[in-house]
C-alpha positions as a Markdown table, in Angstrom:
| # | Residue | x | y | z |
|---|---|---|---|---|
| 1 | Met | 0.0 | 0.0 | 0.0 |
| 2 | Asn | 1.6 | 3.3 | -1.1 |
| 3 | Glu | 1.3 | 6.7 | 0.6 |
| 4 | Leu | -1.7 | 7.8 | -1.4 |
| 5 | Asp | -3.6 | 4.6 | -0.8 |
| 6 | Lys | -3.0 | 4.9 | 3.0 |
| 7 | Ile | -4.3 | 8.5 | 3.0 |
| 8 | Arg | -7.3 | 7.6 | 0.9 |
| 9 | Arg | -8.3 | 4.9 | 3.5 |
| 10 | Ile | -7.7 | 7.4 | 6.4 |
| 11 | Asn | -9.5 | 10.4 | 4.9 |
| 12 | Lys | -10.5 | 10.3 | 1.3 |
| 13 | Ser | -12.0 | 13.8 | 1.4 |
| 14 | Ile | -8.5 | 15.4 | 1.4 |
| 15 | Ile | -7.5 | 13.7 | -1.8 |
| 16 | Lys | -7.7 | 16.2 | -4.7 |
| 17 | Glu | -9.0 | 15.4 | -8.1 |
| 18 | Asn | -5.5 | 15.4 | -9.5 |
| 19 | Gly | -4.5 | 12.7 | -7.0 |
| 20 | Thr | -2.5 | 14.9 | -4.6 |
| 21 | Ile | -3.0 | 15.3 | -0.9 |
| 22 | Glu | -4.4 | 18.6 | 0.5 |
| 23 | Ser | -1.8 | 20.4 | 2.5 |
| 24 | Phe | -2.1 | 20.5 | 6.3 |
| 25 | Asp | -2.3 | 24.3 | 6.0 |
| 26 | Lys | -5.4 | 24.0 | 3.8 |
| 27 | Gln | -7.0 | 21.5 | 6.2 |
| 28 | Leu | -6.6 | 24.0 | 9.1 |
| 29 | Ile | -8.1 | 26.8 | 7.0 |
| 30 | Glu | -11.1 | 24.6 | 6.3 |
| 31 | Leu | -11.3 | 23.7 | 10.0 |
| 32 | Met | -11.4 | 27.4 | 10.9 |
| 33 | Ser | -14.1 | 28.1 | 8.3 |
| 34 | Gly | -16.2 | 25.2 | 9.5 |
| 35 | Arg | -15.8 | 23.3 | 6.2 |
| 36 | Tyr | -13.6 | 20.4 | 7.5 |
| 37 | Asp | -15.2 | 17.0 | 8.1 |
| 38 | Thr | -14.3 | 16.6 | 11.8 |
| 39 | Arg | -15.2 | 12.9 | 11.7 |
| 40 | Phe | -11.7 | 12.3 | 10.2 |
| 41 | Pro | -8.2 | 13.0 | 11.5 |
| 42 | Met | -6.0 | 15.6 | 9.8 |
| 43 | Val | -3.0 | 14.6 | 7.9 |
| 44 | Ile | 0.2 | 16.5 | 8.7 |
| 45 | Ser | 2.4 | 14.5 | 6.4 |
| 46 | Ser | 2.0 | 11.4 | 4.3 |
| 47 | Asn | 5.3 | 10.0 | 5.7 |
| 48 | Ser | 7.5 | 10.3 | 8.8 |
| 49 | Lys | 10.8 | 11.4 | 7.4 |
| 50 | Cys | 10.9 | 14.2 | 10.0 |
| 51 | Leu | 11.0 | 11.5 | 12.7 |
| 52 | Asp | 13.8 | 9.4 | 11.1 |
| 53 | Tyr | 16.2 | 10.2 | 14.0 |
| 54 | Ile | 13.9 | 8.4 | 16.3 |
| 55 | Asn | 12.5 | 5.6 | 14.2 |
| 56 | Ser | 13.9 | 4.3 | 10.9 |
| 57 | Asn | 10.4 | 3.3 | 9.7 |
| 58 | Ile | 9.5 | 6.5 | 7.8 |
| 59 | Thr | 6.5 | 5.1 | 5.9 |
| 60 | Asn | 3.9 | 5.9 | 8.6 |
| 61 | Pro | 1.8 | 9.0 | 7.9 |
| 62 | Ile | 1.7 | 11.6 | 10.7 |
| 63 | Leu | -1.8 | 12.5 | 11.8 |
| 64 | Ile | -3.5 | 14.7 | 14.4 |
| 65 | Asn | -7.1 | 14.6 | 15.5 |
| 66 | Val | -9.3 | 17.6 | 15.2 |
| 67 | Ser | -10.1 | 17.4 | 18.9 |
| 68 | Thr | -6.3 | 17.6 | 19.6 |
| 69 | Val | -5.9 | 20.7 | 17.5 |
| 70 | Ile | -8.8 | 22.4 | 19.3 |
| 71 | Lys | -7.4 | 21.4 | 22.7 |
| 72 | Ile | -4.0 | 22.8 | 21.9 |
| 73 | Lys | -5.6 | 26.1 | 21.0 |
| 74 | Glu | -8.0 | 26.4 | 23.8 |
| 75 | Lys | -6.0 | 24.9 | 26.7 |
| 76 | His | -2.5 | 25.9 | 25.8 |
| 77 | Asp | -3.2 | 29.0 | 23.7 |
| 78 | Ile | -1.2 | 27.7 | 20.8 |
| 79 | Gly | -2.8 | 28.8 | 17.6 |
| 80 | Tyr | -3.4 | 27.1 | 14.3 |
| 81 | Ala | -0.6 | 29.0 | 12.6 |
| 82 | Phe | 1.9 | 27.5 | 15.0 |
| 83 | Val | 0.5 | 24.0 | 14.7 |
| 84 | Ser | 0.6 | 24.3 | 10.9 |
| 85 | Asp | 4.4 | 24.2 | 11.1 |
| 86 | Ser | 4.4 | 20.9 | 13.1 |
| 87 | Glu | 6.3 | 18.9 | 10.5 |
| 88 | Glu | 9.1 | 21.5 | 10.1 |
| 89 | Met | 9.4 | 22.0 | 13.8 |
| 90 | Ile | 9.7 | 18.2 | 14.4 |
| 91 | Gln | 12.3 | 18.1 | 11.6 |
| 92 | Asn | 14.3 | 20.7 | 13.4 |
| 93 | Ser | 13.6 | 19.4 | 16.9 |
| 94 | Ile | 16.6 | 19.3 | 19.3 |
| 95 | Phe | 16.1 | 15.9 | 20.8 |
| 96 | Ala | 13.5 | 13.4 | 22.0 |
| 97 | Phe | 13.0 | 10.8 | 24.7 |
| 98 | Asp | 10.7 | 8.0 | 25.6 |
| 99 | Ser | 7.5 | 8.7 | 27.6 |
| 100 | Leu | 7.4 | 7.5 | 31.2 |
| 101 | Ser | 3.7 | 6.8 | 31.0 |
| 102 | His | 3.1 | 5.4 | 27.5 |
| 103 | Asp | 5.5 | 2.9 | 26.0 |
| 104 | Thr | 4.7 | 3.9 | 22.4 |
| 105 | Ser | 5.0 | 7.6 | 22.9 |
| 106 | Lys | 8.0 | 9.9 | 22.6 |
| 107 | Ile | 8.4 | 13.4 | 23.9 |
| 108 | Ile | 9.9 | 15.7 | 21.3 |
| 109 | Val | 11.7 | 18.9 | 22.4 |
| 110 | Leu | 11.1 | 21.5 | 19.8 |
| 111 | Asn | 13.4 | 24.4 | 19.2 |
| 112 | Glu | 10.7 | 26.7 | 20.4 |
| 113 | Val | 9.8 | 28.5 | 23.6 |
| 114 | Asp | 6.7 | 30.3 | 24.8 |
| 115 | Asp | 6.4 | 34.0 | 26.0 |
| 116 | Glu | 7.8 | 33.0 | 29.4 |
| 117 | Asn | 10.7 | 31.1 | 27.9 |
| 118 | Asn | 9.3 | 27.6 | 28.7 |
| 119 | Pro | 10.3 | 25.0 | 26.2 |
| 120 | Ile | 7.6 | 23.7 | 23.9 |
| 121 | Ile | 7.2 | 19.9 | 23.4 |
| 122 | Ala | 5.3 | 17.7 | 21.1 |
| 123 | Val | 4.0 | 14.2 | 22.1 |
| 124 | Val | 3.9 | 11.6 | 19.4 |
| 125 | Arg | 2.4 | 8.2 | 19.6 |
| 126 | Phe | 4.2 | 5.8 | 17.3 |
| 127 | Asn | 2.9 | 2.9 | 15.3 |
| 128 | Lys | -0.8 | 3.3 | 16.2 |
| 129 | Lys | -3.1 | 1.0 | 14.3 |
| 130 | Met | -5.9 | 2.7 | 12.6 |
| 131 | Gly | -9.1 | 1.5 | 11.0 |
| 132 | Arg | -10.2 | -1.9 | 9.7 |
| 133 | Asp | -7.0 | -2.1 | 7.6 |
| 134 | Ala | -4.9 | -1.5 | 10.8 |
| 135 | Ile | -2.8 | 1.1 | 9.0 |
| 136 | Leu | 0.2 | 2.1 | 11.1 |
| 137 | Ile | 0.3 | 5.8 | 11.8 |
| 138 | Asn | 2.3 | 8.2 | 14.0 |
| 139 | Glu | -0.1 | 10.5 | 15.9 |
| 140 | Ile | 0.6 | 13.9 | 17.5 |
| 141 | Thr | -1.4 | 13.7 | 20.7 |
| 142 | Ser | -0.3 | 17.1 | 22.1 |
| 143 | Ile | 1.8 | 20.2 | 21.7 |
| 144 | Tyr | 2.3 | 22.4 | 24.8 |
| 145 | Glu | 4.7 | 24.5 | 26.8 |
| 146 | Lys | 6.5 | 22.4 | 29.5 |
| 147 | Glu | 7.5 | 24.1 | 32.8 |
| 148 | Arg | 10.4 | 22.4 | 34.6 |
| 149 | Leu | 11.2 | 20.3 | 31.6 |
| 150 | Ser | 14.6 | 19.6 | 33.1 |
| 151 | Asn | 12.9 | 17.7 | 36.0 |
| 152 | Leu | 11.1 | 15.5 | 33.5 |
| 153 | Ile | 14.3 | 14.9 | 31.6 |
| 154 | Glu | 16.2 | 13.9 | 34.7 |
| 155 | Lys | 13.4 | 11.6 | 35.9 |
| 156 | Thr | 13.2 | 10.0 | 32.5 |
| 157 | Tyr | 17.0 | 9.6 | 32.4 |
| 158 | Asn | 17.1 | 8.0 | 35.8 |
| 159 | Ala | 14.4 | 5.5 | 34.7 |
| 160 | Asp | 16.9 | 4.4 | 32.0 |
| 161 | Lys | 14.6 | 5.4 | 29.1 |
| 162 | Met | 16.0 | 6.1 | 25.6 |
| 163 | Phe | 17.0 | 9.5 | 24.4 |
| 164 | Tyr | 17.3 | 10.5 | 20.7 |
| 165 | Lys | 19.6 | 13.3 | 19.6 |
| 166 | Asn | 18.8 | 15.5 | 16.6 |
| 167 | Lys | 19.7 | 19.2 | 16.3 |
| 168 | Ile | 21.6 | 19.3 | 19.6 |
| 169 | Glu | 23.6 | 22.3 | 18.6 |
| 170 | His | 20.5 | 24.4 | 19.5 |
| 171 | Ile | 20.1 | 23.0 | 23.0 |
| 172 | Arg | 21.2 | 26.2 | 24.6 |
| 173 | Ser | 18.4 | 28.1 | 22.8 |
| 174 | Ile | 15.8 | 26.6 | 25.2 |
| 175 | Gly | 17.8 | 27.5 | 28.2 |
| 176 | Phe | 17.5 | 24.9 | 31.0 |
| 177 | Ser | 20.1 | 23.2 | 33.3 |
| 178 | Leu | 20.7 | 19.5 | 33.3 |
| 179 | Pro | 22.8 | 17.1 | 35.4 |
| 180 | Lys | 26.4 | 16.9 | 34.1 |
| 181 | Asp | 26.2 | 13.4 | 32.7 |
| 182 | Val | 22.9 | 14.2 | 30.8 |
| 183 | Glu | 24.4 | 17.4 | 29.5 |
| 184 | Tyr | 27.4 | 15.5 | 28.3 |
| 185 | Ala | 25.3 | 12.8 | 26.6 |
| 186 | Leu | 23.3 | 15.4 | 24.8 |
| 187 | Ser | 26.4 | 17.3 | 23.6 |
| 188 | Glu | 28.3 | 16.9 | 20.4 |
| 189 | Asn | 31.2 | 15.5 | 22.5 |
| 190 | Tyr | 29.2 | 12.3 | 23.0 |
| 191 | Asp | 29.1 | 10.4 | 19.7 |
| 192 | Arg | 26.1 | 8.2 | 20.2 |
| 193 | Ala | 22.9 | 9.2 | 18.4 |
| 194 | Cys | 20.7 | 7.6 | 21.1 |
| 195 | Phe | 21.4 | 6.5 | 24.6 |
| 196 | Thr | 20.1 | 5.4 | 28.0 |
| 197 | Lys | 21.6 | 6.2 | 31.4 |
| 198 | Ser | 23.1 | 2.7 | 31.7 |
| 199 | Gln | 24.8 | 3.2 | 28.3 |
| 200 | Val | 26.2 | 6.6 | 29.3 |
| 201 | Lys | 27.5 | 5.2 | 32.6 |
| 202 | Arg | 29.3 | 2.4 | 30.8 |
| 203 | Asp | 30.9 | 4.8 | 28.3 |
| 204 | Leu | 32.0 | 7.2 | 31.0 |
| 205 | Ser | 33.5 | 4.3 | 32.9 |
| 206 | Asn | 35.4 | 3.2 | 29.8 |
| 207 | Ile | 36.7 | 6.7 | 29.3 |
| 208 | Ser | 37.9 | 6.8 | 32.9 |
| 209 | Gln | 39.6 | 3.5 | 32.5 |
| 210 | Ser | 41.2 | 4.5 | 29.2 |
| 211 | Asp | 42.5 | 7.7 | 30.7 |
| 212 | Lys | 44.3 | 5.8 | 33.4 |
| 213 | Lys | 47.8 | 5.0 | 32.4 |
| 214 | Leu | 49.5 | 1.7 | 33.5 |
| 215 | Thr | 52.6 | 1.9 | 35.5 |
| 216 | Leu | 55.6 | -0.1 | 34.5 |
| 217 | Lys | 54.9 | -2.5 | 37.3 |
| 218 | Glu | 51.3 | -3.0 | 36.2 |
| 219 | Phe | 52.3 | -3.4 | 32.6 |
| 220 | Met | 54.8 | -6.2 | 33.5 |
| 221 | Asn | 52.5 | -7.9 | 35.9 |
| 222 | Tyr | 50.2 | -8.4 | 33.0 |
| 223 | Phe | 52.8 | -10.8 | 31.6 |
| 224 | Asn | 53.5 | -12.4 | 35.0 |
| 225 | Leu | 56.8 | -10.4 | 35.2 |
| 226 | Thr | 58.2 | -7.9 | 37.6 |
| 227 | Tyr | 61.4 | -5.8 | 37.9 |
| 228 | Lys | 64.0 | -4.8 | 40.4 |
| 229 | Ile | 66.5 | -2.0 | 40.5 |
| 230 | Ile | 69.9 | -3.1 | 41.6 |
| 231 | Asp | 73.0 | -0.9 | 41.5 |
| 232 | Asp | 71.1 | 1.6 | 39.3 |
| 233 | Asn | 70.3 | -1.1 | 36.8 |
| 234 | Leu | 66.8 | -2.4 | 35.9 |
| 235 | Tyr | 66.3 | -6.2 | 35.7 |
| 236 | Phe | 63.1 | -8.1 | 34.9 |
| 237 | Phe | 62.2 | -11.6 | 35.7 |
| 238 | Asp | 59.3 | -14.0 | 36.1 |
| 239 | Ser | 57.2 | -13.0 | 39.2 |
| 240 | Glu | 57.8 | -16.5 | 40.7 |
| 241 | Asp | 61.5 | -16.6 | 39.8 |
| 242 | Thr | 64.0 | -14.8 | 42.0 |
| 243 | Asn | 67.0 | -15.6 | 39.7 |
| 244 | Ile | 67.3 | -12.1 | 38.2 |
| 245 | Glu | 70.7 | -12.9 | 36.6 |
| 246 | Thr | 68.8 | -14.7 | 33.8 |
| 247 | His | 68.0 | -11.4 | 32.2 |
| 248 | Pro | 70.4 | -8.6 | 31.2 |
| 249 | Pro | 70.3 | -5.3 | 33.0 |
| 250 | Tyr | 68.8 | -2.2 | 31.5 |
| 251 | Asp | 69.6 | 1.5 | 32.0 |
| 252 | Ile | 67.0 | 3.4 | 33.9 |
| 253 | Asp | 66.1 | 5.9 | 31.2 |
| 254 | Glu | 63.7 | 6.1 | 28.2 |
| 255 | Ile | 65.9 | 4.0 | 26.0 |
| 256 | Gly | 66.6 | 1.4 | 28.7 |
| 257 | Ile | 62.9 | 0.9 | 29.4 |
| 258 | Ala | 62.0 | 0.9 | 25.7 |
| 259 | Asn | 64.6 | -1.8 | 25.2 |
| 260 | Leu | 63.2 | -3.8 | 28.1 |
| 261 | Ile | 59.7 | -3.7 | 26.6 |
| 262 | Asn | 61.0 | -4.5 | 23.2 |
| 263 | Asp | 62.6 | -7.7 | 24.5 |
| 264 | Leu | 59.2 | -9.1 | 25.6 |
| 265 | Asn | 58.1 | -10.3 | 22.2 |
| 266 | Gly | 57.7 | -13.9 | 23.3 |
| 267 | Tyr | 55.5 | -12.9 | 26.2 |
| 268 | Tyr | 53.2 | -11.0 | 23.8 |
| 269 | Glu | 52.5 | -14.1 | 21.8 |
| 270 | Lys | 52.1 | -16.3 | 24.9 |
| 271 | Tyr | 49.8 | -13.9 | 26.8 |
| 272 | Ile | 47.9 | -12.0 | 24.0 |
| 273 | Phe | 48.3 | -13.0 | 20.4 |
| 274 | Lys | 47.8 | -16.7 | 20.5 |
| 275 | Asp | 44.5 | -16.3 | 22.3 |
| 276 | Leu | 43.5 | -13.3 | 20.2 |
| 277 | Ser | 44.1 | -15.3 | 17.0 |
| 278 | Leu | 41.8 | -18.1 | 18.3 |
| 279 | Lys | 39.1 | -15.6 | 19.3 |
| 280 | Leu | 39.1 | -13.9 | 15.9 |
| 281 | Ala | 39.1 | -17.3 | 14.1 |
| 282 | Tyr | 36.4 | -19.1 | 16.0 |
| 283 | Thr | 34.2 | -16.3 | 17.2 |
| 284 | His | 34.4 | -13.9 | 14.2 |
| 285 | His | 35.4 | -16.4 | 11.5 |
| 286 | Val | 38.5 | -14.4 | 10.6 |
| 287 | Asp | 41.4 | -16.2 | 8.8 |
| 288 | Thr | 44.3 | -15.2 | 11.0 |
| 289 | Ser | 46.8 | -17.7 | 9.6 |
| 290 | Asn | 48.6 | -15.0 | 7.6 |
| 291 | Met | 47.9 | -12.0 | 9.9 |
| 292 | Asn | 50.7 | -10.3 | 11.9 |
| 293 | Tyr | 50.3 | -8.6 | 15.2 |
| 294 | Ile | 49.4 | -5.2 | 13.8 |
| 295 | Gln | 46.8 | -6.6 | 11.4 |
| 296 | Met | 45.0 | -8.4 | 14.3 |
| 297 | Tyr | 45.2 | -5.2 | 16.4 |
| 298 | Glu | 43.7 | -3.1 | 13.6 |
| 299 | Tyr | 40.9 | -5.6 | 13.1 |
| 300 | Val | 40.0 | -5.4 | 16.8 |
| 301 | Lys | 40.0 | -1.6 | 16.7 |
| 302 | Thr | 38.0 | -1.4 | 13.5 |
| 303 | His | 35.3 | -3.7 | 14.7 |
| 304 | Asn | 35.2 | -2.2 | 18.2 |
| 305 | Leu | 36.0 | -5.4 | 20.0 |
| 306 | Asp | 37.2 | -5.4 | 23.6 |
| 307 | Tyr | 39.8 | -8.1 | 23.2 |
| 308 | Tyr | 43.1 | -7.1 | 25.0 |
| 309 | Met | 42.4 | -3.4 | 24.4 |
| 310 | Asp | 43.6 | -2.7 | 28.0 |
| 311 | Ile | 47.1 | -3.6 | 27.0 |
| 312 | Met | 47.6 | -3.6 | 23.2 |
| 313 | Pro | 47.6 | 0.2 | 22.8 |
| 314 | Tyr | 50.8 | 0.3 | 25.0 |
| 315 | Leu | 52.4 | -2.3 | 22.7 |
| 316 | Phe | 51.7 | -0.3 | 19.6 |
| 317 | Gly | 52.8 | 3.1 | 21.0 |
| 318 | Glu | 49.3 | 4.6 | 21.1 |
| 319 | Lys | 49.3 | 4.9 | 24.9 |
| 320 | Lys | 52.2 | 5.8 | 27.2 |
| 321 | Leu | 53.2 | 4.2 | 30.5 |
| 322 | Asn | 53.2 | 6.1 | 33.7 |
| 323 | Ile | 56.7 | 5.8 | 35.1 |
| 324 | Glu | 56.3 | 8.1 | 38.1 |
| 325 | Glu | 57.3 | 5.1 | 40.2 |
| 326 | Leu | 60.9 | 5.4 | 38.9 |
| 327 | Asn | 61.2 | 9.1 | 39.4 |
| 328 | Asp | 63.1 | 8.6 | 42.7 |
| 329 | Asn | 65.8 | 6.9 | 40.8 |
| 330 | Thr | 66.3 | 9.2 | 37.8 |
| 331 | Gln | 64.9 | 12.2 | 36.1 |
| 332 | Phe | 63.0 | 12.0 | 32.8 |
| 333 | Glu | 59.6 | 12.5 | 31.2 |
| 334 | Glu | 56.6 | 11.4 | 33.3 |
| 335 | Tyr | 55.1 | 9.5 | 30.4 |
| 336 | Ile | 57.1 | 7.7 | 27.6 |
| 337 | Asp | 56.3 | 5.7 | 24.5 |
| 338 | Val | 57.5 | 2.3 | 25.5 |
| 339 | Phe | 57.3 | 0.3 | 22.4 |
| 340 | Glu | 56.2 | 0.4 | 18.7 |
| 341 | Ile | 55.7 | -3.0 | 17.1 |
| 342 | Ser | 57.2 | -3.3 | 13.7 |
| 343 | Lys | 54.8 | -3.5 | 10.8 |
| 344 | Thr | 55.6 | -7.2 | 9.9 |
| 345 | Asn | 56.2 | -10.3 | 11.9 |
| 346 | Glu | 59.4 | -10.8 | 10.0 |
| 347 | Glu | 60.8 | -7.6 | 11.5 |
| 348 | Leu | 59.8 | -8.9 | 14.9 |
| 349 | Asp | 61.4 | -12.3 | 14.2 |
| 350 | Val | 58.3 | -14.1 | 15.4 |
| 351 | Glu | 56.2 | -16.8 | 13.8 |
| 352 | Ser | 53.5 | -15.6 | 11.4 |
| 353 | Asp | 51.5 | -18.8 | 11.4 |
| 354 | Leu | 49.9 | -18.9 | 14.8 |
| 355 | Glu | 48.4 | -22.3 | 15.5 |
| 356 | Ile | 44.6 | -22.3 | 15.3 |
């Protein structure tokens, strides 16, 4: 059923002789003049493209009942001229969020305020079934000014309801204050187009964890290693092995620590890349037989996987170790690039065919 067929079944009286649909403006003019058939709803738009940031199904027509238009005017003192721009205002709305009281409804924050600077919202009921043909429509059930909108937003956010971002660059134009995490989530600094409180908390936690830099001791503990400083030299050894003479000493400076990290290739394969190869092969059906370390790392990053992302950025020089713990022994930069893996396994002198 195409757009025109849907509208014909909803209200055939607004289909013109040439097969086009009477504009919403014209319908409102007929309502004001008493010529509109109030038994039928008014059609704002034959599709829901203006709501595509909330729902990808844009084929539903957008309707409003005559009684709703009258209520908006009489109860909220919002005239027909304002209502006539509903589609454009929704298209340019700032954001939306799920209703607390109705599962199928969304609250849309328009880029509009009343004379007292209260934000104006529209309430839209999604996927309502209409008539014997059960045609799916989206219905505007109200448009009104909302005092203390920030309270409703905070309450909705705390209920872990979904928020949908649209023209968020205009959020300051409606002038209300929000909790810091909600303000962050609704900003351009947060790259999700929709979110819940639990999602924001997870993302903020991940950011906090990613900002924390490992110390040299934490880095080495990852590979069941540790270090000791003896006679101004740095030694590393297995955590359970006290025979430090098995490993050469390193200078306590940037070059010495980088050399130490560079000598741990065998540990990388044992603790990271063998298991990573298996995970990619069996969980994601990736042929890793000819992939080197950097190719596996790039795959994990590109596909937003969590595998070993707590440690691999340090191996590839994208994150720096915190070496404050060594500052008592020598003076150098607080953070250093510890290691940059060569681009091929041959340069690393390691096997390229990890067993699967």
